[in-house]
Structures are given as C-alpha cells and as structure tokens.
TORDREN-529427 format. One record per atom (N, C-alpha, C): residue number from 1; residue in one letter; x negated, y, z negated. Coordinates in steps of 0.05 Angstrom, whole numbers. Each point is the difference from the previous one (the first is absolute). Example, Ala and Ser with C-alpha at 12.3 -4.5 7.8 and 13.67 -1.06 7.14 Angstrom:
<recs>
1_a_-264_-114_-156
1_a_18_24_0
1_a_-18_24_0
2_s_7_21_14
2_s_-16_24_-1
2_s_15_22_-14
</recs>
This chain:
<recs>
1_m_-13_-26_-6
1_m_12_27_1
1_m_-16_25_0
2_l_-22_-3_-15
2_l_-14_25_0
2_l_-20_-2_38
3_r_-6_-18_10
3_r_-2_8_10
3_r_16_16_19
4_s_20_-8_6
4_s_19_14_29
4_s_-2_32_-13
5_l_10_-5_-25
5_l_-7_33_-12
5_l_-16_17_9
6_f_-16_-3_-2
6_f_-27_10_11
6_f_-8_-1_26
7_g_13_-18_19
7_g_-1_7_28
7_g_-19_-29_13
8_l_1_-14_-25
8_l_-32_-14_13
8_l_6_-30_17
9_g_21_-14_-8
9_g_24_-10_24
9_g_-20_-31_-12
10_p_1_-17_18
10_p_-13_-28_2
10_p_-30_10_-6
11_k_-19_-14_-19
11_k_-23_-2_-6
11_k_-15_3_23
12_v_-20_16_14
12_v_-21_6_26
12_v_-24_-6_-16
13_d_-22_-9_13
13_d_-28_0_3
13_d_-7_28_9
14_l_-1_10_-15
14_l_-23_34_8
14_l_-22_-5_1
15_t_-7_-11_-6
15_t_-42_-8_1
15_t_11_-9_22
16_a_5_-18_17
16_a_-2_-19_28
16_a_12_27_25
17_l_25_23_-17
17_l_5_27_22
17_l_-28_16_4
18_l_-14_11_-28
18_l_-25_12_-2
18_l_-24_-9_20
19_l_-12_-20_-8
19_l_0_-15_12
19_l_-11_-6_30
20_n_36_0_13
20_n_5_3_34
20_n_3_34_1
21_g_-8_11_-13
21_g_-2_34_11
21_g_26_16_-1
22_a_11_-5_-22
22_a_31_7_-17
22_a_-10_29_7
23_t_19_26_-10
23_t_-11_23_-6
23_t_23_-3_-22
24_i_-18_24_-14
24_i_-5_2_-27
24_i_20_22_-9
25_l_33_4_-6
25_l_7_33_-5
25_l_10_8_-22
26_d_-16_14_-7
26_d_5_21_-27
26_d_20_22_1
27_v_14_-7_-15
27_v_15_23_2
27_v_3_20_-24
28_r_-13_-7_-19
28_r_-5_24_-24
28_r_-5_29_13
29_t_-4_19_-16
29_t_-4_25_4
29_t_-38_7_21
30_s_-8_16_1
30_s_-10_5_8
30_s_-25_2_-21
31_a_17_11_-30
31_a_-26_-5_-19
31_a_-3_-23_-21
32_e_34_1_5
32_e_-11_-37_-8
32_e_-21_-17_14
33_y_8_6_25
33_y_-30_-20_19
33_y_-31_15_-2
34_a_2_28_-8
34_a_-18_2_8
34_a_-18_-10_-34
35_e_12_-4_-15
35_e_-7_-16_-33
35_e_-15_-26_6
36_g_16_-24_18
36_g_-5_-18_7
36_g_14_-12_20
37_h_-15_-10_13
37_h_13_-25_27
37_h_-13_-17_8
38_v_17_-11_8
38_v_-14_-28_23
38_v_-17_13_21
39_k_-28_-14_6
39_k_-16_10_16
39_k_6_-4_30
40_g_3_18_13
40_g_22_-9_30
40_g_22_18_4
41_s_10_-2_-30
41_s_31_6_9
41_s_17_22_7
42_i_18_-5_13
42_i_20_25_13
42_i_12_12_-26
43_n_0_30_-4
43_n_11_23_-17
43_n_22_15_22
44_i_21_-13_-14
44_i_32_12_15
44_i_15_-5_-19
45_p_1_29_-19
45_p_22_2_-16
45_p_30_-12_6
46_l_15_-16_-22
46_l_19_-10_10
46_l_24_31_18
47_d_-11_23_-23
47_d_28_12_13
47_d_-7_4_34
48_q_-18_2_3
48_q_-8_2_26
48_q_-10_-19_21
49_l_10_-22_-11
49_l_-2_-21_18
49_l_16_-2_28
50_q_27_9_-7
50_q_25_-9_27
50_q_-11_25_21
51_r_-8_29_-7
51_r_-21_10_22
51_r_-23_-3_14
52_s_-17_-24_-15
52_s_-39_2_7
52_s_12_-37_10
53_l_17_0_4
53_l_-7_-40_11
53_l_-15_-9_15
54_a_-2_29_24
54_a_-28_-7_21
54_a_-31_-10_-8
55_q_6_8_-29
55_q_-23_-2_-6
55_q_-6_-23_-11
56_v_20_-19_1
56_v_0_-31_-20
56_v_-3_-23_28
57_p_-27_-7_-2
57_p_-5_-18_32
57_p_22_-23_7
58_k_14_-4_15
58_k_24_-13_3
58_k_-12_-32_5
59_g_-13_-6_12
59_g_-16_-18_15
59_g_-2_-29_-29
60_k_-1_15_-18
60_k_-6_-22_-28
60_k_12_-7_-22
61_p_-5_-9_-25
61_p_10_3_-21
61_p_1_18_-6
62_v_15_15_-18
62_v_-1_26_-28
62_v_8_-20_-26
63_i_-19_13_-18
63_i_1_-14_-29
63_i_0_35_-3
64_t_21_4_-19
64_t_8_29_-20
64_t_-15_-13_-14
65_c_-2_27_-28
65_c_-15_-2_-27
65_c_15_28_-4
66_c_1_5_-36
66_c_3_24_-6
66_c_-14_-5_-28
67_r_17_18_-25
67_r_-9_-5_-23
67_r_4_-15_-13
68_s_17_-17_-5
68_s_25_-17_-6
68_s_15_-13_14
69_g_5_-2_33
69_g_14_-16_8
69_g_23_9_11
70_m_5_19_-4
70_m_38_17_-2
70_m_-7_7_31
71_r_-14_27_1
71_r_-1_14_35
71_r_-9_-18_4
72_s_-25_-24_-1
72_s_-10_-16_12
72_s_23_-22_23
73_a_29_-4_-20
73_a_16_-15_11
73_a_24_20_14
74_t_5_18_-1
74_t_18_14_14
74_t_-23_11_27
75_a_-27_10_3
75_a_-9_1_29
75_a_4_-24_10
76_q_-10_-31_-17
76_q_17_-32_19
76_q_27_10_20
77_t_17_15_-17
77_t_29_-11_22
77_t_-7_23_20
78_v_-14_26_-5
78_v_0_17_22
78_v_-16_-9_23
79_l_-20_-6_-10
79_l_-16_-13_27
79_l_14_-28_17
80_r_16_-15_-24
80_r_8_-25_19
80_r_24_17_28
81_d_8_23_-20
81_d_29_4_14
81_d_-3_21_27
82_h_-33_-2_-2
82_h_-11_10_20
82_h_-16_-26_13
83_g_7_-11_-2
83_g_-10_-32_21
83_g_-32_-10_-9
84_f_-7_5_-27
84_f_-29_-2_-4
84_f_7_-33_-14
85_e_-27_-18_-5
85_e_-5_-14_-18
85_e_-5_12_-33
86_a_9_-3_-8
86_a_4_16_-19
86_a_-3_-17_-31
87_y_-26_4_-23
87_y_3_-15_-23
87_y_-1_21_-20
88_n_14_-9_-29
88_n_-10_9_-19
88_n_-21_3_-15
89_g_-16_15_0
89_g_-28_-12_-23
89_g_-3_8_-29
90_g_21_11_-6
90_g_-3_12_-24
90_g_-13_18_-6
91_p_-4_-2_-24
91_p_-27_24_-16
91_p_-29_-2_17
92_w_-14_23_15
92_w_-17_7_11
92_w_-27_-17_-22
93_t_-2_-10_-17
93_t_-24_-15_-16
93_t_3_-26_16
94_n_23_-8_0
94_n_8_-23_10
94_n_-8_-12_20
95_v_0_8_17
95_v_-1_6_26
95_v_-36_5_8
96_d_-7_9_-5
96_d_-35_12_-12
96_d_-9_-19_-19
97_r_7_-26_-5
97_r_-10_-25_-10
97_r_5_-28_10
98_l_18_9_22
98_l_6_-23_16
98_l_-23_8_28
99_r_-5_21_2
99_r_-28_-1_23
99_r_-22_-1_-9
100_k_-12_-12_-29
100_k_-23_5_-9
100_k_-3_-30_1
</recs>
C-alpha cells in the first residue's frame, strides 16, 4: 500500500536502470539541489517540470528523486502522462547510494 501511495508501483530494479543509462531527474528546488545531489543528475524543480519537458531525454528511462519521495512521485506521474518511461527513485540520497 505504501508503495502505491508514493507512486512506486511494482518493485523495479533501479540499479539495473542506472547501469543501462537511465536519466536521473532531481525535482527539488535549485537551492536544495545545490546542497547536494546525485552526480550527473538533471535538476528541474517540480513547479517548472511541465514547461521544461524538452530538457528531459525521452529515449531512455527517467528516475525521479527529491528529498522524501513525494515530489518525485508527482514528477513520475507528469512524465508518464507525457509518454516518458519514468520511475520514482524516492529520496535523492537513496538514488545516490545505488550509483556507488
């Protein structure tokens, strides 16, 4: 039940997606992103995502992240509604751990 509340859906192997070149999209504010982020991630704050979709590569999976997983769940929905293959990675620190 908690997985569906946070937009996670069925369990997905995020590590495999990362190894195959998934894009990491951090949807926190620019100030939050500046305090720490996943190396190589793209920062588009959630409130700017709708108008910035052209900045997100469409040919590969996108893993969204934020501070807690709530904004990234919303971002996942926005991306999927626009034809992206998107997954909620939850907190950026969790995604960062997967990359190591």
